[in-house]
C-alpha positions in Angstrom: 35.3 22.1 -71.0 31.9 19.5 -72.4 33.1 20.2 -75.4 36.9 19.3 -75.1 36.1 16.1 -73.8 33.3 14.9 -76.2 35.9 15.7 -79.0 38.4 13.7 -77.3 36.2 10.6 -76.7 35.5 11.5 -80.8 38.9 11.3 -81.3 39.5 8.5 -79.5 36.5 6.5 -80.7 37.4 7.3 -84.3 40.8 5.9 -83.2 39.5 2.7 -81.7 37.1 2.2 -84.8 40.5 2.4 -87.2 42.2 0.2 -85.2 39.5 -2.3 -85.0 38.7 -2.1 -89.0 42.6 -3.2 -89.0 41.9 -6.0 -86.6 39.8 -7.0 -88.9 41.3 -7.0 -92.1 44.5 -8.7 -90.3 41.8 -11.3 -88.7 40.7 -11.6 -92.5 43.7 -12.0 -93.8 44.5 -14.7 -91.2 41.3 -16.3 -91.9 42.1 -16.8 -95.5 45.6 -17.8 -94.5 44.2 -20.3 -92.5 41.4 -21.4 -95.0 43.9 -21.9 -98.0 45.8 -24.3 -95.6 43.3 -26.4 -94.6 43.2 -30.0 -95.4 41.0 -30.1 -99.0 40.4 -33.9 -97.8 39.1 -32.8 -94.6 37.0 -30.1 -96.4 35.5 -33.3 -98.4 35.2 -35.9 -95.8 33.3 -32.6 -93.7 30.9 -31.6 -96.2 30.3 -35.7 -96.7 30.2 -35.0 -100.7 33.1 -35.0 -103.8 32.2 -32.9 -106.4 33.5 -34.1 -109.8 33.8 -31.8 -112.6 32.9 -33.3 -116.2 31.9 -33.1 -120.2 30.2 -35.5 -121.9 32.8 -37.7 -123.1 32.8 -41.8 -123.3 33.9 -44.1 -122.5 35.6 -41.7 -119.6 32.3 -40.0 -118.5 28.7 -40.3 -119.7 25.4 -41.1 -118.9 23.1 -44.5 -119.0 19.2 -44.7 -120.1 17.9 -44.1 -116.7 21.1 -40.8 -116.3 23.2 -42.6 -114.5 27.2 -40.9 -115.2 29.2 -44.1 -116.2 32.2 -44.2 -117.9 36.2 -45.5 -117.0 36.5 -42.1 -115.5 32.9 -42.0 -113.3 32.9 -45.7 -112.0 37.1 -45.0 -110.9 35.3 -41.4 -109.0 32.5 -43.3 -107.4 35.0 -46.0 -106.1 37.4 -43.3 -104.8 34.4 -41.3 -103.0 33.6 -44.6 -101.7 36.4 -45.7 -100.1 36.8 -41.8 -98.3 33.7 -42.4 -97.2 31.5 -39.7 -99.2 28.8 -39.7 -101.7 30.0 -38.6 -105.3 28.2 -35.4 -107.7 28.7 -35.5 -111.0 28.9 -31.5 -112.2 29.3 -30.9 -116.5 31.4 -28.1 -116.4 32.3 -25.4 -119.5 35.7 -26.9 -120.4 37.4 -23.6 -120.8 36.7 -22.6 -116.9 37.7 -26.3 -115.3 40.1 -24.1 -113.5 37.3 -21.0 -112.2 35.3 -23.9 -111.1 37.5 -25.6 -109.2 39.3 -22.5 -107.2 35.5 -21.0 -106.6 35.3 -24.8 -104.6 31.4 -25.2 -107.1 33.8 -28.6 -107.7 36.3 -30.5 -105.8 38.4 -31.8 -109.0 38.1 -31.9 -112.9 38.2 -36.1 -113.4 37.2 -36.5 -117.4 40.0 -37.7 -119.0 42.0 -34.2 -118.9 45.5 -33.6 -120.7 48.5 -32.8 -118.7 49.6 -29.9 -120.0 51.4 -27.3 -119.2 48.7 -24.5 -118.2 46.7 -27.6 -116.6 49.9 -28.8 -114.4 50.8 -25.2 -113.5 47.0 -24.4 -112.2 46.3 -27.8 -110.3 47.5 -30.1 -108.4 47.3 -32.8 -110.6 47.9 -36.7 -109.6 50.4 -38.7 -111.6 49.2 -39.6 -115.1 47.2 -43.1 -115.2 46.3 -43.4 -118.7 47.6 -42.4 -121.9 46.3 -40.9 -125.3 47.1 -39.2 -128.2 44.9 -36.9 -130.3 44.1 -38.1 -133.2 42.0 -36.5 -137.1 38.6 -38.1 -137.6 37.3 -38.0 -140.7 35.0 -39.5 -143.6 35.9 -43.0 -143.6 35.7 -43.0 -147.7 38.0 -40.0 -147.2 40.7 -41.1 -144.9 42.9 -42.8 -147.5 43.5 -38.9 -149.0 44.8 -37.8 -145.2 47.6 -40.1 -143.7 50.0 -37.7 -142.6 49.8 -33.8 -141.2 51.0 -32.7 -144.9 47.9 -33.6 -146.2 45.5 -32.0 -143.6 46.0 -28.3 -144.4 43.2 -27.8 -146.6 40.7 -29.2 -144.4 38.2 -27.3 -141.8 38.0 -28.7 -138.5 36.0 -28.9 -135.2 37.4 -29.1 -132.2 36.4 -28.6 -128.2 36.8 -25.5 -127.1 39.9 -24.9 -124.9 40.8 -29.0 -125.8 44.1 -30.5 -126.0 42.8 -30.9 -129.4 42.0 -27.0 -129.8 45.5 -26.8 -129.0 47.0 -28.8 -131.8 45.2 -27.4 -134.8 46.2 -23.6 -133.8 49.5 -24.7 -133.1 49.6 -25.9 -136.7 47.9 -23.0 -138.6 44.9 -24.8 -139.4 41.5 -23.6 -139.9 39.2 -24.7 -136.8 35.8 -23.8 -135.3 35.2 -24.3 -131.8 32.3 -26.4 -130.1 31.3 -27.0 -127.0 32.3 -30.6 -126.7 34.0 -33.3 -128.3 31.2 -35.1 -129.4 29.7 -32.0 -130.9 32.9 -32.0 -133.1 31.6 -35.4 -134.1 28.8 -34.1 -135.0 29.9 -31.5 -137.0 31.8 -33.7 -139.8 29.0 -36.3 -139.7 26.7 -33.1 -140.7 29.4 -32.4 -143.1 29.9 -28.5 -142.0 33.4 -29.4 -140.8 36.0 -31.3 -142.7 37.4 -33.0 -140.0 37.8 -32.9 -136.3 40.2 -33.5 -133.6 39.5 -35.5 -130.4 40.7 -37.9 -127.9 42.2 -41.4 -129.2 40.0 -43.1 -126.3 36.4 -41.7 -127.4 37.6 -41.9 -131.3 38.0 -46.2 -130.8 34.4 -45.7 -128.5 32.5 -43.8 -130.7 32.9 -44.0 -134.2 33.2 -47.0 -136.7 31.8 -50.2 -137.1 28.8 -51.1 -134.8 28.8 -46.7 -133.4 26.7 -44.2 -134.6 29.4 -43.0 -136.3 30.4 -46.0 -138.4 31.1 -44.2 -141.7 33.7 -42.1 -139.6 37.0 -42.9 -139.1 40.4 -41.4 -137.3 43.8 -41.3 -139.2 46.5 -39.1 -137.9 47.6 -38.6 -134.5 49.3 -35.2 -133.7 50.1 -36.1 -130.3 50.5 -38.2 -127.4 49.8 -37.4 -124.1 48.9 -38.3 -120.5 45.5 -37.9 -118.9 45.7 -37.2 -115.3 43.0 -35.5 -112.3 43.4 -32.2 -111.4 42.6 -31.1 -107.6 43.0 -27.2 -106.5 46.8 -26.4 -106.3 47.8 -27.2 -102.4 45.7 -29.9 -102.4 46.0 -32.8 -100.3 43.4 -35.4 -102.4 46.3 -35.4 -105.0 48.5 -37.8 -103.0 45.0 -39.0 -101.5 44.0 -40.1 -105.2 47.4 -41.7 -106.2 47.5 -43.7 -103.0 43.9 -45.1 -103.9 45.1 -45.4 -107.7 48.1 -48.0 -106.3 46.0 -50.0 -104.2 43.1 -50.5 -107.4 46.8 -51.5 -109.8 47.8 -53.9 -106.6 44.0 -55.6 -106.7 43.4 -55.1 -110.8 40.3 -53.2 -110.2 42.0 -51.1 -112.4 42.3 -53.6 -115.4 39.1 -54.8 -114.7 37.0 -51.4 -115.5 39.7 -50.6 -118.4 38.5 -54.0 -119.9 34.7 -52.8 -119.0 35.0 -50.0 -121.1 37.4 -51.5 -123.8 40.1 -49.1 -123.4 42.9 -52.4 -122.9 44.3 -52.0 -126.2 44.4 -48.0 -126.6 45.9 -46.8 -123.3 48.7 -47.4 -121.2 48.0 -47.4 -117.7 50.5 -45.8 -115.0 51.2 -46.4 -111.0 50.4 -43.8 -109.2 53.0 -44.6 -106.7 55.8 -44.8 -109.3 57.0 -44.0 -113.0 56.6 -47.4 -113.7 54.3 -48.3 -116.7 52.0 -50.7 -117.0 51.1 -51.9 -120.1 47.5 -53.0 -121.0 47.0 -54.7 -124.0 45.0 -57.3 -126.1 46.1 -60.6 -127.3 44.3 -63.8 -128.6 44.6 -66.8 -127.5 42.2 -69.9 -129.2 39.9 -66.9 -130.5 40.1 -65.5 -127.0 40.7 -62.0 -125.9 43.3 -61.4 -122.9 44.0 -58.4 -121.5 47.6 -58.5 -120.0 49.4 -56.9 -117.7 53.1 -55.8 -118.1 55.6 -54.4 -115.3 53.5 -55.7 -112.9 56.2 -55.9 -110.7 56.3 -52.3 -109.7 53.9 -52.9 -106.6 56.8 -54.8 -105.0 59.5 -52.6 -106.2 56.9 -49.5 -104.9 57.0 -51.2 -101.4 60.6 -52.1 -101.0 62.6 -50.8 -98.2 65.1 -49.0 -100.6 61.9 -47.5 -102.5 61.8 -43.2 -102.0 57.8 -43.6 -102.8 
């Protein structure tokens, strides 16, 4: 009798244990669903820090003599963090692993002159485009005249940042290339003569090569693509909308224009409103020898706020 009772108790215990295990698994699934649906904005505010994934990419994100991260993107990221009431921490990442870094929550966003490719937009929650860019060919200035169109590039060896839009451009054209860690490394390869040319972002080329730079003997020639920059967050993140709203405010008070002027981006860039698809074109003109940054289509702000607007 005792054995029967003991057997029944053991069986009952086993059933309870199994049910508890199932309940635990269900709880874990529910917890996972809950975590996935939580507000990313609340998550960042609660921990008090926005962690920004970057690479060393002048004039977007780079360090000054004191080691502080500065640049167009870095300055705007700091301003966004201030608007949220949180600190901003910059973390250098392997560009190939940017999506893994986001999903693993080691960073909260990728804000580093990131081209809005299909891979990026399908894997991240991205802001509206805020800056126009192009992929350009960089080579020694004394050879620039020989390479003015795509057909002339076939015999060159290229250095390109691994996982970048530049790598996509040379790979799609069947050109010979060597992947390197960063765009700055690609420039060093060309300067050292270990690669014939590099493909980098136009904004970086205008800031880092030519007269008055460390690469005065380099020049850029052929544009391989036109593209747009955006900021990427975790898929489904409400931080993307928050940043779009912040960008709209910055266009309205012109702080983003001043930031562009600070890093000499007004001549190379087209900036898009975060609340509408209307274009603000920043350009340089000269009046009596004075360079002035002009803003076109500024009426987008009133349009985006009109009663008939769907924004």
